[in-house]
N, C-alpha and C positions, 0 to 999 in steps of 0.2 A: 606476418609479412615475410616473404622470402626475397633475398637479394642475390644477385649473381656476382659472386666474388671473383675478381681476376686473381688466380693464384699467381703470385709474382714470379714464380719459377717458370710459368708458362710463357712469359715474355721472351725467354730464350728461344722458344720455338717460333715466336712471331718474327723476331728480328734477326735471327742467326741461322736459319735453316734454308736460305736460298739455294745453297749447294744441294741439300737433301731433297729439295723439291725437284731438282733436275735428275738426280740419281737416286734410285730407290735403295733400300737396305741391302738387297741381294747384290747389286752391282758394287756397292761400297765394300761389302764383305769380300767379294772376289779380289778387289784391289788390295785390301788389307791382307788377305791370305797370300797373295803373290809377294807382297812386301815382307811378310814374316819369314819367307824362305831366304831372304838376303842375309848375309853375315851381320853379326852384331854391330860391327864398326859402321856399316852402311845404314843401319837402322837408327843410329844415333844422329839423326838429322831432323831439323825443324819441320821439313815437309812431311816426313813420316809421322811425327808427333801430332801435327795439325790434322793429318788424315785420321789418326786414331780418335782425336777429340771430336771430329765431325761424325765418325761412325758411332761413337758413344751417344752423341746428341740425337742421331737418328733413331736410337733405341729407347728414348724417353717414353715411358708409359707402355713399353712393349716387352723389354727383357731386362730385368734388374741384374741378373747374373752377368749378362753381357756388359752392362754399364760398369759394374764393379771390376770385372776382369781387365777390360781395356783401359779404364781410367787409372787403375793401379799401374798398368804397364806404361802408360803415358807419363804418369807422375815420376816413375822410376827413371825413365829415359830423359825426361826434362831436367831432373836433378843432376843426372850424370853429366850433362853438357851445360848446366847452369842456364837453361832456357826458361826465364821467369814467366813469360806469357803462357807457355805450355803448362808450367806448374800451376798457375792461377786457374786456367780452364779445367785442369785435372781435379784440383781441389773443389771447384764448384760442382763438377760432375759427381764426385764422391759424396759431397754434401747432399746432393739430390737423391743419390742412392740410399743413404742412411735415413733420410726423411721418408722415403717410400716404404721402408721396412719398419717405420715407427721408432727408429733409434734417434730421437731428436737431440739428445746430448751430443752424440758424435757428429750429427749434422751441423750443429752450432759450432763445434770445434773446427770443422773443415771450413765453414763460412768465415770464421774469424781469421783462420790462417790465410785464406784467399784475400780477405780484406787487408790484412797487414802487408802482404806482398803487393797488392794493387796500389795501396797508399804509397809504398816506397817507390813505385814506378810512376806514380801520378796518372794512372790509367782510369779516367773518369768512368768509362763504360763499365769496367769490371768493378770499380768502387760501388757504383749504383747497383750492379747485380748482387754484390756481396751484401750490401745493406738491405736490399730487397729480400734476399734469401733469409738473412738473419731475422728480419721482421716476421716473415712467414713461419720460420721454424719456432720462434718464440710464441707466436699465436697458436700454432699446432700444440705446443707443450703446455698451453694455458697461462703463460706469463704475459698478460696483456700489457703490463707496464713496460717491460723490456721490448716488447714488439713495437709499441708506440715510440719508444726512445730510438730504436734502430731506424724506423721510418723517418723520424725528424732529423736524425743525423744525416741520412742519405739525402733528404731534401736540402739540408743546409749545404752539403757538398755540391749538389747539382746547381743550386741557385747562385753559389759563389763563383761558378765558372762562367765567364762572360760569353764565350763562343762555344756553342754545343752543336754536335752533329744531330741529324734527324733521329738516328738511333738512340743517342743519349737523351734527347727530348722525350722520346717515347717511353724510355725507362723511367724518367723523372715523373712523367704524367701518371704512369701506372702506380708508382709509389704513393703519389697524392691520392689516387683513386682508392687503392686498397686501405690507406689510412682512413679515408672517409667512411668506407664501408665498415671498418673495424669499429669506429665510433657509432655508426648507425646501428650496429648489432647490439650496442650497449644503450640503445634508446636515446643517444645524444644526437638528435637529428639536425639541429642547427649547425653544430660543429661538423657533422658529416657532410652537409651541403656545402659548407665553406670550402672543404677540401675537394669536393667533386667539381665545384665551379672552377677552382684553380686548375684541376686536371683538364677541364674542357678548354680553358684558355691556352694551355700548352698544346693540346691536340690541334688547335687552329694553325700552329706553326709546323705541323707535320702533314704528310700526304695520306694519312691513314683515315679514310672515311669510316672504316669499321670501328676504330678506337673511339671516334667522336660519337658514333651511333650508340655504342655500348655505354659510354659515359652518360649520354642523354637518357637512356633507359633507366639507369640507376638513379639519376637525378629525379626523374618522374616518379620512381617508386618511393623516394623519400618525400617528395612534394605531396604524395598521397597521405603520408603521415602528418605533414605539417599543414594539411588542409588547403594547400595552394593548387586547387583542382584545375583551374583554367590553365595555369602555367604548365602543370603536369601534362595535360592533354596536348598542349602545343608542342612540348618537347617529345612526347612519345610518338606523335604523328611524324615528326622528322625522322626519328630513328626507324620507324616502321618502313618508310620509303627506302631508306638505305639498305635495310636487311632484305627487302624484296629485290632490289637491284643487284645486290651482291650474292643472293641465294643462300643466306644463312638461316635455315629453317628453324633451328633451335632458338636462336635469338629472336626471330620473328614471332615464334609462339610465345615466348616470354613477354615481348613488348605488347602483343595483343592482349595478353592476360592483364598486364598493368593498365592498359587503356580501358579494358572492361571494368576493372576495379575503380578507376576514376569516374567512369560514367555511373556506376552504382551510387557513389557518394553524392552525385548531383541529381540522383533520383531519375535518371534516364534509363529505366530498367530494360525497355525493349531494345534500345540500341546496345546496351551492355550485353544483353543475352546473345544478340547476333555476333558481337565481337568475341565473346567467350566461346561460342560454338566454332568460330573460325580457328581460334587457338586450340580448342579440343581436337579438331580434325588434324592439325599439325602434330600434336603430342601423340596421337594414335600412331602416326608414322614413325616418329623418332623415339617412341617408347621411353620417355623421361618420366618415370613413375612419380618421382618426388615433386616435380613441378606440376604434373597432372593432378596430383592430390590437392595441391593448393588451388588449382583451377576449379576442380569439382566443388570445393567449398564456395568459391566465388559465384558459380552458377546457382548453388543452393541459396545464397544470400539474395541473388537477383530474383529468383522465383518467390522467395519470402516477401521481398518488397512489392512484387506483383500480386501478392495474396494467393499465389498458387502453392498452397502449403504442402499438398501431397507430393508435388514434383520437387519442392524444396527439400522435403524429408528424404526422398529417394537419393538425390545427389549428395546431401550432407552425410547420409549413412554410408554411401559408397566411398566418399572421401575419408570418413572416419575409419572404415575398414582398411583402406590403403595406408592411412597414416599409422595405424597400429602395426601393420606388417612392416613398415619402414622404421618403426619405433621413433617417429618424429614427434617430439613433444609439442613443438609449435603448431603443427597441423592438427594434432589431437585436440589441443586447446581451442583452435579456431573452429573446427567442425563441431565440437561439443557446445561452444557458445551459440553457433547457428542453430543446432538442434534444440537447445534450450529456448531460443526465441520462437522457433517454429511451434513447438509444443505449447508454449505460453499463449501464442495467438490462437491455437486450436483449443485452448482451455483445458488441456490435458496436463494438469498441474503435477501429477505424480511423476510423469516422464520429464517434465520441465525441471523439477527439483533434482532429479537424478543427473541430468546433463549439466545443470548449473554447478552442482557439487563437483562433477568431473572436470568441468571448465576451471573452477576455482583451484582445484588441486594441482592441475597441470600449470596453471598460470603462476601459482606460488613457486613451483619447482623451477620453471623457466626463469623467474625473477632471481632466484637464488643462483642459478647456473650462469646467468648472463650479466650479473652485476659486477662490473669491472672494479668497483671499489670495495668489494666484499672483504678482502684481506685487510685493506687499509682501515675499514670500519671496525673490523675485529680488533686490530691493534689499538685503535682509538678507544674502543670500549675497555680494553685491558688497562690502558693508561689512566682512563677516568677512574676505574675501580681502585687502582693503586693510589692515585691522588686523593681520592675520597678517604681511603684508609689513613694516609699520611696526615690529612687535616684533622681527622678524628683523633689521631694519636696526639697531635699538638694541643687539642682542646680538652683532652682528658686530664683529669686531676691525678696527682701522684698516687692518691690512695686507691684508685680504680684500675690498677695495673693488670690485675687478674682478668677483669672484664674486658679490658682493651686487648689482652693477649688472645682471648677467645674470639673477639671480633676479627683480629688480624689473621688468626688461624683459619677461621671460616672464609674470610676473603681470599686467603691464599689458595684454599681448596677450590673455591669457585673459579678463581683465575685459571688454576691448573686444569680443572675439568672443562672449562670453556675453551681453553687453548686446544686441549686434546680433541674436543668435539668438533671445532672448526677445522682442525688439521685433518681429521679423518674425513670430514665432509668434502674438504677441498680435494683430497686424494681421490675420493670416489667420483667427484665431478670430472677430475682430470682423466681418470680411466674411461669414463663414459665418452668424453669428447674425443679421446684418442681412438676409441673404437669406432665412433661415428666417422671420423676423418679417414681411418683406414678403409672402412666400407666404401666411402665416397671415392677414394683414390682407386680402389679395386674396380668400382663401376665404371669410372672414366677410362681406365686402361682397357677393360673388356670391351667397352663401346667403341673405342678407337680401333681395336683389332678387328671387330666385327665389320665396321664401316670400311676398313681397308680391304678386307677379304671380299666384301660385296662389290666394291668398286673394281677390283681386279677381275672378278667373275663377269661383271657387266661388260667391261671393255673387251675381254676375250670373246664373250658371247656375241656381241654385235659385230665384231670383226669377222667371225666365222659365218654368221648368218648372212651378212652383206656379201661376202665372197661367194658363197654357195648359191645365193638367189640371183646374183647379178648376171651370171652367164646365160641361164635359160631365158630370162626376161629380155636380155639384150638380143639374143637370137630371134626370139619372137618379134621383137620391135623391128629388127632389121628386115625380116621377111615381109612384115606388114608394110614397111616403107617401100620395099621393092615392088610389092603388088600394087600399092597405091600409085606409084610413079610409072606403072605399066612396064617395068623392066623385066618382070616375069609374068607369065600367063597364069590364070587360075589352075590350069592343068598342071603346070610345073610346080605351082605352090602346093598342090595336093600330094606331090611326091615327098614333100617334107613333112606332111601332116602326121604320119606315124611317129617320127622322131620328136616333133613338137608336142604331140600328145603325151609321150613319155616324160618330156621335160616339164610340162604343165602339171602332170600327175605328181611328179617328184616335188615340185614347188608346193602343190596343194598339200601333199603329205607333210612336208616340213612346216608349212604354216599352221596346219592343224595341230601338230606337236607343239609348236610355239605358243598357240592359243592356250592349250591345256596347261603347259608349263607356266605361262604367265599367270593364269588363274591360281595355280598351286603356290607360286611364290608370293602372291598377294593374299594368301590364306583364304582364297575364295573357292577352292575346289573342295566341295563338301561331298562326302561319300554317302550314298543312299543304297545300302545293301539289300538285295533280294535273293531268293533262292533261284539258282540258274544252272542249266546243264553245262558242264565244263567242256564237253566235246563240241558244243555249238560255237564256242569262241574260236577254236582252232579251225572249224569248218568254214566259218564266215571269213576269217582272215586269209585262209588258203585260197578261197574263191576270189577275194579281192586282189590278191597278189599273184594269181595264176599266170597273168600275162608276163610278169617279170621272170617267173620260174620257167615258163615255156620258152622264153627267149634264150635261156641258158641250158635248156633240156634238163632241168632239175626236177626230180620227183619229190613231191611232198606227201608223206604218209601220216594220216591222222589215226593214231592207235589208242586214243582215249576211250575207255569203256562208256557205253551208253548210259549206264546207271550212275556215272560220276556227277554229283551235284555239289555246288558250293554256295556259300552265302556271301555275295560280293556286290559291289557297284558294277553293273554290266558295262557301262561306257568306259570306265577306267580299266577294267580287265581286258575289254576288247582292244584298248590302246596298247596294253602290255603284249598281247599275242601278236597284234599287227606289227609292232616294232621289232619283236624278237625274231619273227619269221622273216620279215623284211631284212633284218640284219644277217640272218643265216643265208638268205639268197645272195646278198651282196658279197659275202666272203666265201661262198662255195663255188668252185670252178665248174665248167661245163660237164654235164652228165653226172652231177653230184646227187646226193640223197639227203633229204631233210625229214626227220621223224619227230612227231609230237606224241609223247607218252605221258601216262599219269599213274601214280602208285597211291593206293589208299592207306591212310593211317587212322588212328583213333579219332582225332578231332580235325584232321585236315587232309587235303589231297596234295601230293607232291607232283608237280608238273616238270617235265624235261623237254626242252627244245634242242635236239641233237642234229648237228650237220657234219658233213665230210669235207669241211673247208680247210682254210689255211692255218687255223688255230690261232691261239693268243698266248703271248709270253706271260710268265708269272708276274713280271713287273707291271705289264699292262693290266692284268687282272686286279692286282692290288690297287692300281690307280682308279679303275672303274668302280671298285667296291668301297673306296675311301669315302669319308663323310663330305669331302669337298665336291662341289659341282664341277664336272669336267666337260669342256667343249673342245673336242679334237676333230678337225676335219680330216677324214681318211678316205682312201679310195678302195673300192672293191676289186674283185678279180677281173671284172670287165670295165674297170675305171669308173664305177659308180661313185658318185659323191655322197658324203654324209657330214653331219655336223656334230655328232655325239650327243645331240639333244635327246634322241630317242631312248638311249640307255639311262640317261639322267631321269627321264620321265618314267621309265619302267621302275627304277628304284623308288621314286616318289609314290607311284600308284600302288605298288605292292605293299609299301609301308602303310599307306592309308587304308588298305584292306587287311591289315593285321597279318601280313605274310613276311617271308624272308627270301632273299635272293642270294645265290652263290653260283660260282662258275668253275667248271673243270675243263681243261683243254690240254691237248698235245699238239705242238707245232707241226704243221704239214700233215696232220691226221684228222683233226676236227675239234669241235667245241660243243660242250653241253651247258646250256643255261638252265639252272634249277631254280624253281620258286615254289612256295607253298601258299595255299588259299584255304581259309577255314570252311568247315562244314556248318550247316545250320545247327545251332545248339539244341 
């Protein structure tokens, strides 16, 4: 069973980044850079320190180096002017940095310093943050006992405060929730639910629908373990509605998975399968491999319950493969157990025994790793052995001293070896857990960066497309309205027909590029290479664009040899030629020349589309060839519009056909676009 843990540090982002939501990192950096130029005396100001701390916060899970540099500067300036609130925030940020690089001892020291200063100022919000961070750092370092103690102290401080702000309530609720999940991970489900119910009570006094829905999801996941299936279904249904309304796809996928697991336990396999498939479709989009692995096993268990053993085997094996790639002991154990049950029902006892033994092995490992009382149990065992030896010593007769000495020596050796054994095993477990946590933090950081980049690309893309498509469509609409209202005659309308035709063709060209690009972004553009004549692509594209070239008196010369043949997807390569020639026409002045040439190499043909146009600067070339998707609306020599989508599409299609693209250009003289296409092997 997987639970979604609220990393307590993350509540900083929930509650404190309203400023960062309005100003992105770049704009914040510009302000910081301007302020840094000021004299030192002017920088020793609380507003500048607060700015530094906001900038540090905006870089959480993005740039650890930035966090360290500016948090240290903020701490130094705060100490210089005795600004205690600035010191506390700086210490919290430095603690986060140390935890991100796996230095939990230093992270704990910073959190303790922040707590001491927050206690001195009686700042409840920062006190709760410090205790929350301490609990998280101790848990990361494997010290569950101290983690629980820190959470309980934070809860005590929060509960003793009669009047709390909504932000303070949200922090208090998150501490309760994380404490509950900590107990749940140690199989203490009743205690876990008690803390989760308390967190939900606190959520009712805040305006955070998301926090309430997340808590309900975790409650339902534990009710699955306590066999309170009906209550679990009721709670998960509520959270699903909220996640749908707020658009949190990752939490919706998780909630659907929990709902499916609940339906499996009450033997409603068909309903469970439908719910699981909805969850699977969401995980395919958000690419959460760890949660998807758990889901695959849930689907396998469902098919097993439906006596569809072959399908159950397929999904369980896929889940097991993914679990091993992730080195997830819990998922390996669960998938192995499912395969054991499948093979047992298929009467394949050899495979059933193999997977049962694998299940048992991982189950024992997980028990040893997750047992919160393992160290205490070891200490108790040592005390028992010592006590037994002491009693034996008291009961021995005086004449048996030598035999007693032998027993005591043996007992001492056993104690020493046992202590050494458990100490080594505890260190090994700690290293494994630290590695797993570091990998998870890296995945979260990488995913956030990818999502931010994709969101910026999407916004710019739709802005450019909307701007460039609006004008021709508006013109066409206006003329149709005039014609419909008899304000112009059909004869007058026909005078505008050539211009309208050009605009409609431009819109069609852009929409065709948009369709192909959209398919490529959704990984739906599949290449189907065949042997094709290279010159035919240039000929077809030149014919298609001859109207545009004729309008500017531009000559297009196709110099590709007739014998040139390549092994490519014809539709995709046609798109490349069409866009590059169209681009050359756009940026070539009247009476210009465009040449399409090809040079043969051992395993590929090198194509060159050369024009006598305005040229491209090296900075623009670097931008075009970068890995980032670029959407730049530019105008040609005759004020032709463009979105930049065509060049992005060319890069994508050439890459799909195992080729390379590069550009050579001289400003005011012309540009050559080079790309390679493979021959038939």
